[in-house]
C-alpha positions, 0 to 999 in steps of 0.5 A: 676647645670645642669652640675652637674646634668649630672655628677650625673646622670652618677655616679649612672645610675641604680638608679630610677630618675623619679617616677609615681603612679598607681591608687592605689598610688603605685610607678612606676619607669618611668625612671632611672638615666641612662635612663634619661642621655641616652635620653639626649645624644640621643637628643643632638646628633640628634639636633647636626646632624640637624645642630643646633648650640649654639645660635639657638632657639628651640621651646619645646612643650613636656609634663613635665616629663623625656622626657622634662627634657632630652630635656632641658639637651640636649639644655643646653649641646649644648648652644641652646635656648629653647622657651617654648610653652604653649597650654593654650595661644591660637593659635593666641597668640602662633603664634605671640609669635613664630614669635618673637622667630623665632625657627629653629626647634620645638620639640613636643610630640604626645600629643601636635601635637594631640592638634593641630590636630585631638584632637582639639575638645577634647582639646578645652574643657580643654582650650588647643589650638595650631596652626598647628605646621607646620604653624609656619615657622619652621620644626617640629620633634616628640620626644617620641612615634610617632603616625599617623599624627605626624611630622617625629621623631627626629633621636635618632640614630644619631652619637654622635662623635663630639657632645659638652659635649660628649668627648669635652667641652660643651658650657658654655658662662654664658651670652648666652641665655638659655630659653624663657618663654612667660608670657604676651602680645597680638598678636600685642606685645608679651612679653617673659622673657629671662633667660641666662645660668647664671641667670638660674643657679643662680635661681637653686642654690637659690632653693637648698639653700632654700630647704637645701638638707640633705645628710642623706636623699638624697635617700628619694623621693621628690614629684613635677613636675617642672623643679626647683624641678627635677634638684636640687633633682636629682642632690642631689640623690633624686628620684622625683615623678610626682604628680598624676593629680587626687586628690584622687590618689594624696592623695593615692600617698602621703600616700604610697610614704611618700616624705620628701619634697612635692611641689604642687601649692595651687590649688593642695593642696586644692584638695588634702586636700579635698581628705583627703591627709596627709603629712610628712616632708616639704611642699612647694607651690607657683605659686599662692597666698597661704594664712596662713589658707591654710598653717596651714591646711597643717601643720594640715594634718601632715606636719612638715613645710609648706612654701609659696614661692614668685616667678616670671617667671622673678626671681625664687625664691624671698622670702619664709615664713613658716606657723607659721610666716605667721599666726603670722603676723597681719598687712595689706597685705600678708606677703611673707617673707624676700628676699632670699640671693642675692635678693634685693627688694624695692618699687618704687615711685608708690608703685610697688615692684621691685626685682633684683639679680643674678637669675633675668631675663636678659631682655624681648625678643626684649627689652633692659636689665633692672637691676630691675624686675617690679613685677606688685605687690604693695608691701613694706618692713616691719620693719623686712625687709620682703616683704608684698604684697598689691595686683596687681597694675592693680587689683585696684578698684576705689570706690567713688574716693578711690583707694582700693587694694584687696591684702591688705584685701584678706588675712583677708577673709581666715578664717577657712572654706574658701577655697579661697577669692578674692575682685573684682570691678564691674561697679556701674551702674546708679547713680555712683558718677563718671565715672568708679566708681565701687562696691567692691564685696567679692567672697568667696569659702567655703571649702567642708562641710562648711556652709554659715551661719557659714562663714558669722558669721566668716567673720563679724569681718574681714569685720568690720575691713576693714573700708572704704574698706568693700565690698558692697556685699559678695557672696559665689561661686566657684571662676574661675581659669585660667592659668597653675598655676590655679590662680584666674581669676579676670576678670571671677570672676568679671563677675560672681559677676556682673551677680549674682548682676544684677537686675532681668530682666537684666541678 
């Protein structure tokens, strides 16, 4: 796919590739296809001139956009392995992760270096923190505009003769490592997903098959900012607009751009809907749970189809379900759809969902390869072979010797007027029947304009049907979010619930 993208970019270099929006929502061309491939050529030549060769690791701390995509194209062409750096991980964890990846070079834009330097106090408010990049044990090079205090710039004037992919065959070992993405782990035991060139290519081919590019609409714009949106869309000739950060500007951007396909996370969708956004064509969402209620609201706001995509860093994508199919499901748990072609799914003996397929990660860094991806989700296959999730294995709540899995019941709490809802366990306190006994609390975030009395009435039926899993308390509050995908932060939600329910005088 990346090889095809390189060819496609060179075929029509004058066409727009990456778009952004002004505050009024008007479209601006951030980069043409020719500018994108020229930048990728320059990066590849610069990295090759520094002596980097196939198999070497390069740390990447570059904001999403044309520059980041050009870096990834250059790494792909040279057979280099990219280690993605996340400013939200914290400096201690990141330092440990980079020690494991052992990069030969770190590429960083000025913003990433500012987070690690003079802008650290400001960045801390946004929960972003990078260690001093020069302390990571590898040289640092600046890509893009260089500001005072930044590392030396990558030499974009390096000679291009002899560079793989430019007049000679590119590196193409399908079993070679392509990318490292850190997902979990501590400073003592970092954990990272390793995708090979083959698994990364298989994942993008699966995305293409899922989205089903229409040749008749190849020139229509697509809205989305992830690597798995940019590559397939640009390969098939569609310009890609990066979503505006402000919900109000995003709503105006959608109105003026009228994209044929829109890719936003559930939090982005909720914020856009609250700002009056209207949609057209197909809308796709993932990276965090998407309720049937949210998908139905998206269709109600004009989308012809609204899809929830179940995906993991270890295997992207795994399954997908359209709003109407999800809304029609009445069983327990969260229906995420049938496994996509080439994806195998089964529960293990403990009920944890296992996945396998050509797009699955090869291994975790420093560990042996495994054929099955352990998702950490409890799940099963229904009579139609569709995946139904029952919650995260580690999110289990123990109440009066009964194991309660929140994912079985949370979908039922998303009645009209509910923005987000989670079930969390908090310590039961004195008088608990057993050590570790918990109270089950439903934390419900109303949609803007929804009133608590009406929501309590709407929730009465679903709560009654939860039987022995009925929560001990229902609280209305804004649910804390965490991480790049802004998933519900269950630990913070449990702390919030515990504080709200603590007896007076103990808070």
